[in-house]
N, CA, C and O atoms as CSV, one atom per row, in Angstrom:
chain,resi,resn,atom,element,x,y,z
A,1,MET,N,N,-220.239,-5.453,74.438
A,1,MET,CA,C,-220.146,-3.921,73.926
A,1,MET,C,C,-221.561,-4.060,73.965
A,1,MET,O,O,-222.306,-4.989,73.654
A,2,SER,N,N,-221.844,-2.431,74.613
A,2,SER,CA,C,-223.504,-2.208,74.613
A,2,SER,C,C,-223.751,-1.492,73.414
A,2,SER,O,O,-222.904,-0.852,72.792
A,3,LYS,N,N,-225.304,-1.667,73.028
A,3,LYS,CA,C,-225.146,-1.544,71.977
A,3,LYS,C,C,-226.364,0.244,72.738
A,3,LYS,O,O,-227.152,0.750,71.939
A,4,ALA,N,N,-226.302,0.575,73.541
A,4,ALA,CA,C,-226.927,2.293,73.422
A,4,ALA,C,C,-226.181,2.941,74.442
A,4,ALA,O,O,-225.577,2.351,75.337
A,5,THR,N,N,-226.273,4.854,74.193
A,5,THR,CA,C,-225.660,5.317,74.816
A,5,THR,C,C,-226.161,6.461,75.189
A,5,THR,O,O,-226.806,7.123,74.376
A,6,PHE,N,N,-225.968,6.892,76.444
A,6,PHE,CA,C,-226.575,8.109,77.109
A,6,PHE,C,C,-225.963,9.177,76.668
A,6,PHE,O,O,-224.744,9.316,76.565
A,7,GLU,N,N,-227.018,10.156,76.328
A,7,GLU,CA,C,-227.278,11.493,75.459
A,7,GLU,C,C,-226.935,12.559,76.497
A,7,GLU,O,O,-226.485,11.770,77.327
A,8,ILE,N,N,-226.804,13.764,77.090
A,8,ILE,CA,C,-226.865,14.487,77.991
A,8,ILE,C,C,-226.679,15.625,77.530
A,8,ILE,O,O,-225.540,16.081,77.429
A,9,TYR,N,N,-228.216,16.585,77.008
A,9,TYR,CA,C,-227.928,17.601,76.239
A,9,TYR,C,C,-228.900,18.926,76.992
A,9,TYR,O,O,-229.394,18.776,78.109
A,10,GLU,N,N,-229.060,20.134,76.230
A,10,GLU,CA,C,-229.819,21.173,76.714
A,10,GLU,C,C,-230.688,21.403,75.611
A,10,GLU,O,O,-230.579,21.423,74.385
A,11,ASP,N,N,-231.581,21.568,76.447
A,11,ASP,CA,C,-232.697,21.714,75.141
A,11,ASP,C,C,-233.190,23.581,74.692
A,11,ASP,O,O,-232.752,24.579,75.265
A,12,ARG,N,N,-233.971,23.561,73.784
A,12,ARG,CA,C,-234.608,24.618,73.179
A,12,ARG,C,C,-235.284,25.752,74.686
A,12,ARG,O,O,-235.599,26.852,74.233
A,13,ALA,N,N,-235.465,25.679,75.851
A,13,ALA,CA,C,-235.606,26.045,76.884
A,13,ALA,C,C,-234.456,26.338,78.091
A,13,ALA,O,O,-234.613,26.830,79.208
A,14,GLY,N,N,-233.246,25.842,77.423
A,14,GLY,CA,C,-232.332,25.924,78.405
A,14,GLY,C,C,-232.266,24.594,79.500
A,14,GLY,O,O,-231.135,24.301,79.889
A,15,ALA,N,N,-233.435,23.764,80.025
A,15,ALA,CA,C,-233.162,23.140,80.676
A,15,ALA,C,C,-232.246,21.450,80.111
A,15,ALA,O,O,-232.121,20.994,78.974
A,16,TRP,N,N,-231.795,20.943,81.348
A,16,TRP,CA,C,-231.073,19.822,80.749
A,16,TRP,C,C,-231.749,18.767,81.055
A,16,TRP,O,O,-232.446,18.608,82.057
A,17,ARG,N,N,-231.446,17.623,79.726
A,17,ARG,CA,C,-232.188,16.514,79.821
A,17,ARG,C,C,-231.122,14.960,79.533
A,17,ARG,O,O,-229.905,15.101,79.650
A,18,TRP,N,N,-231.520,13.981,79.277
A,18,TRP,CA,C,-230.835,12.783,79.189
A,18,TRP,C,C,-231.503,11.968,78.685
A,18,TRP,O,O,-232.630,11.787,79.148
A,19,ARG,N,N,-231.051,11.197,77.573
A,19,ARG,CA,C,-231.632,10.057,76.519
A,19,ARG,C,C,-230.599,8.561,76.198
A,19,ARG,O,O,-229.456,8.503,75.745
A,20,LEU,N,N,-231.341,7.681,76.549
A,20,LEU,CA,C,-230.960,6.575,75.995
A,20,LEU,C,C,-230.800,5.987,74.614
A,20,LEU,O,O,-231.567,5.060,74.356
A,21,VAL,N,N,-229.995,6.332,73.733
A,21,VAL,CA,C,-229.818,6.001,72.249
A,21,VAL,C,C,-229.615,4.563,72.080
A,21,VAL,O,O,-228.862,4.063,72.915
A,22,HIS,N,N,-230.136,3.732,71.146
A,22,HIS,CA,C,-229.264,2.594,70.737
A,22,HIS,C,C,-228.818,2.921,69.668
A,22,HIS,O,O,-229.165,3.918,69.035
A,23,ASP,N,N,-227.966,2.089,69.333
A,23,ASP,CA,C,-226.733,1.971,67.895
A,23,ASP,C,C,-227.164,2.346,66.927
A,23,ASP,O,O,-226.497,2.992,66.118
A,24,ASN,N,N,-228.474,2.015,66.756
A,24,ASN,CA,C,-229.250,2.100,65.590
A,24,ASN,C,C,-229.674,3.642,65.305
A,24,ASN,O,O,-229.704,4.117,64.170
A,25,GLY,N,N,-229.987,4.336,66.444
A,25,GLY,CA,C,-230.325,5.804,66.118
A,25,GLY,C,C,-231.668,6.393,67.372
A,25,GLY,O,O,-231.832,7.438,68.002
A,26,ASN,N,N,-232.471,4.993,67.261
A,26,ASN,CA,C,-233.578,5.142,67.825
A,26,ASN,C,C,-233.190,5.159,69.651
A,26,ASN,O,O,-232.606,4.410,70.435
A,27,ILE,N,N,-233.953,6.567,69.721
A,27,ILE,CA,C,-234.250,6.722,71.496
A,27,ILE,C,C,-235.069,5.431,72.065
A,27,ILE,O,O,-235.987,4.854,71.482
A,28,ILE,N,N,-234.408,5.050,73.599
A,28,ILE,CA,C,-234.864,4.063,74.002
A,28,ILE,C,C,-235.576,4.511,75.169
A,28,ILE,O,O,-236.582,3.870,75.472
A,29,ALA,N,N,-235.232,5.522,75.900
A,29,ALA,CA,C,-235.619,6.034,77.145
A,29,ALA,C,C,-235.288,7.204,77.369
A,29,ALA,O,O,-234.120,7.430,77.052
A,30,ASP,N,N,-235.938,8.205,77.864
A,30,ASP,CA,C,-235.361,9.936,78.134
A,30,ASP,C,C,-235.774,10.627,79.449
A,30,ASP,O,O,-236.838,10.305,79.978
A,31,SER,N,N,-235.292,11.192,79.779
A,31,SER,CA,C,-235.387,11.990,81.197
A,31,SER,C,C,-236.939,12.396,81.531
A,31,SER,O,O,-237.038,12.817,82.683
A,32,GLY,N,N,-237.952,12.377,80.938
A,32,GLY,CA,C,-238.487,12.965,80.721
A,32,GLY,C,C,-239.464,14.337,81.271
A,32,GLY,O,O,-240.621,14.752,81.207
A,33,GLU,N,N,-238.157,14.693,81.832
A,33,GLU,CA,C,-238.585,15.954,82.129
A,33,GLU,C,C,-236.933,16.917,82.447
A,33,GLU,O,O,-235.903,16.354,82.817
A,34,GLY,N,N,-237.021,17.970,82.269
A,34,GLY,CA,C,-235.748,18.809,82.203
A,34,GLY,C,C,-235.459,19.154,83.180
A,34,GLY,O,O,-236.331,19.469,83.990
A,35,TYR,N,N,-233.877,19.246,83.548
A,35,TYR,CA,C,-233.042,19.645,84.648
A,35,TYR,C,C,-232.430,20.825,84.768
A,35,TYR,O,O,-231.659,20.998,83.824
A,36,ALA,N,N,-232.448,21.915,85.702
A,36,ALA,CA,C,-232.377,23.413,86.123
A,36,ALA,C,C,-230.818,23.299,85.089
A,36,ALA,O,O,-230.476,23.807,84.021
A,37,SER,N,N,-229.880,21.936,86.512
A,37,SER,CA,C,-228.536,22.240,86.128
A,37,SER,C,C,-227.681,21.186,85.454
A,37,SER,O,O,-227.974,20.181,86.102
A,38,ARG,N,N,-226.946,20.878,84.691
A,38,ARG,CA,C,-226.328,19.838,84.232
A,38,ARG,C,C,-225.807,18.666,85.469
A,38,ARG,O,O,-225.690,17.452,85.304
A,39,GLN,N,N,-225.564,19.400,86.639
A,39,GLN,CA,C,-225.132,18.180,87.522
A,39,GLN,C,C,-226.341,17.662,87.823
A,39,GLN,O,O,-226.370,16.432,87.815
A,40,LYS,N,N,-227.753,18.440,88.193
A,40,LYS,CA,C,-228.788,17.491,88.516
A,40,LYS,C,C,-228.613,16.403,87.657
A,40,LYS,O,O,-228.226,15.254,87.868
A,41,CYS,N,N,-228.965,16.972,86.673
A,41,CYS,CA,C,-229.063,16.191,85.117
A,41,CYS,C,C,-228.634,14.611,84.896
A,41,CYS,O,O,-229.280,13.637,84.510
A,42,GLU,N,N,-227.107,14.802,85.356
A,42,GLU,CA,C,-226.065,14.070,85.569
A,42,GLU,C,C,-226.764,12.490,87.066
A,42,GLU,O,O,-226.744,11.259,87.095
A,43,GLN,N,N,-227.297,13.703,88.073
A,43,GLN,CA,C,-227.094,12.752,89.138
A,43,GLN,C,C,-228.505,11.992,88.157
A,43,GLN,O,O,-228.244,10.881,87.696
A,44,GLY,N,N,-229.813,12.516,87.879
A,44,GLY,CA,C,-230.884,11.445,87.424
A,44,GLY,C,C,-231.037,10.451,86.641
A,44,GLY,O,O,-231.897,9.573,86.568
A,45,LEU,N,N,-229.823,10.753,85.883
A,45,LEU,CA,C,-229.022,9.782,85.051
A,45,LEU,C,C,-228.421,8.329,85.918
A,45,LEU,O,O,-228.661,7.133,85.753
A,46,GLU,N,N,-227.646,8.983,86.778
A,46,GLU,CA,C,-226.807,8.175,87.472
A,46,GLU,C,C,-227.854,7.135,88.375
A,46,GLU,O,O,-227.614,5.960,88.651
A,47,SER,N,N,-228.739,7.702,88.645
A,47,SER,CA,C,-229.570,7.379,89.521
A,47,SER,C,C,-230.693,6.271,88.640
A,47,SER,O,O,-231.212,5.364,89.290
A,48,VAL,N,N,-230.952,6.392,87.427
A,48,VAL,CA,C,-231.187,5.211,86.258
A,48,VAL,C,C,-230.541,3.886,86.772
A,48,VAL,O,O,-230.762,2.943,87.532
A,49,ARG,N,N,-229.558,4.407,85.854
A,49,ARG,CA,C,-228.364,3.648,85.684
A,49,ARG,C,C,-228.040,2.234,87.245
A,49,ARG,O,O,-228.129,1.006,87.260
A,50,ARG,N,N,-227.698,3.176,88.223
A,50,ARG,CA,C,-228.258,2.096,89.631
A,50,ARG,C,C,-229.116,1.215,89.755
A,50,ARG,O,O,-229.059,-0.012,89.832
A,51,ASN,N,N,-230.328,2.317,89.775
A,51,ASN,CA,C,-231.632,1.575,90.144
A,51,ASN,C,C,-232.135,0.292,88.973
A,51,ASN,O,O,-232.506,-0.837,89.296
A,52,ALA,N,N,-231.989,1.002,87.123
A,52,ALA,CA,C,-232.647,-0.283,86.391
A,52,ALA,C,C,-232.231,-1.476,86.864
A,52,ALA,O,O,-233.224,-2.148,87.146
A,53,PRO,N,N,-231.103,-2.123,87.108
A,53,PRO,CA,C,-230.592,-3.563,86.976
A,53,PRO,C,C,-231.908,-4.250,87.688
A,53,PRO,O,O,-232.491,-5.237,87.239
A,54,GLU,N,N,-232.315,-3.439,89.053
A,54,GLU,CA,C,-232.824,-4.178,89.976
A,54,GLU,C,C,-234.426,-3.992,90.165
A,54,GLU,O,O,-235.176,-4.508,90.993
A,55,ALA,N,N,-234.687,-3.096,89.133
A,55,ALA,CA,C,-236.405,-2.294,88.745
A,55,ALA,C,C,-236.739,-3.649,88.273
A,55,ALA,O,O,-235.889,-4.371,87.751
A,56,ALA,N,N,-238.476,-4.154,88.520
A,56,ALA,CA,C,-239.090,-5.273,88.462
A,56,ALA,C,C,-239.896,-4.681,87.716
A,56,ALA,O,O,-240.298,-3.566,88.046
A,57,VAL,N,N,-240.343,-5.310,86.483
A,57,VAL,CA,C,-241.133,-5.330,85.462
A,57,VAL,C,C,-242.903,-5.592,85.862
A,57,VAL,O,O,-243.183,-6.760,86.130
A,58,VAL,N,N,-243.960,-4.659,85.903
A,58,VAL,CA,C,-244.896,-4.759,86.248
A,58,VAL,C,C,-246.150,-4.151,85.359
A,58,VAL,O,O,-246.288,-2.970,85.040
A,59,ASP,N,N,-247.093,-5.329,85.015
A,59,ASP,CA,C,-248.204,-5.038,84.057
A,59,ASP,C,C,-248.893,-3.945,84.626
A,59,ASP,O,O,-248.978,-3.911,85.853
A,60,VAL,N,N,-249.284,-3.250,84.103
A,60,VAL,CA,C,-250.416,-2.064,84.517
A,60,VAL,C,C,-251.426,-2.277,83.531
A,60,VAL,O,O,-251.036,-2.114,82.375
A,61,GLU,N,N,-252.645,-2.604,83.688
A,61,GLU,CA,C,-253.993,-2.726,82.673
A,61,GLU,C,C,-254.653,-1.714,83.192
A,61,GLU,O,O,-254.844,-1.327,84.345
A,62,THR,N,N,-255.026,-1.284,81.961
A,62,THR,CA,C,-255.744,0.280,81.661
A,62,THR,C,C,-257.029,0.029,81.775
A,62,THR,O,O,-257.636,-0.999,81.472
A,63,PRO,N,N,-257.507,1.237,82.330
A,63,PRO,CA,C,-259.176,1.103,83.097
A,63,PRO,C,C,-259.714,0.527,81.877
A,63,PRO,O,O,-259.064,0.216,80.879
A,64,SER,N,N,-261.225,0.392,82.093
A,64,SER,CA,C,-262.093,0.009,81.394
A,64,SER,C,C,-262.358,1.392,80.589
A,64,SER,O,O,-262.285,2.361,81.345
A,65,GLY,N,N,-262.699,1.781,79.006
A,65,GLY,CA,C,-263.191,2.799,78.399
A,65,GLY,C,C,-261.499,3.478,78.512
A,65,GLY,O,O,-261.716,4.268,77.593
A,66,GLY,N,N,-260.476,3.694,78.781
A,66,GLY,CA,C,-259.387,4.552,78.740
A,66,GLY,C,C,-258.405,4.140,78.033
A,66,GLY,O,O,-258.335,2.916,77.931
A,67,GLU,N,N,-257.397,4.915,77.359
A,67,GLU,CA,C,-256.071,4.699,77.194
A,67,GLU,C,C,-254.787,4.883,77.837
A,67,GLU,O,O,-253.757,4.503,77.280
């Protein structure tokens, strides 16, 4: 059984967003952007669901002196 749930919601500005919430209430990931319609938001979420299992993990070094 999954320990996380995708939520779709409309933010205060009227944009649609998704977030992945662990069963303990912590937000694991979010859309990072607002979508103009619920349909576009759902398409973005489905893209993540399709592509994430194949996604590689890449270490990114922080440039010296930066965060």
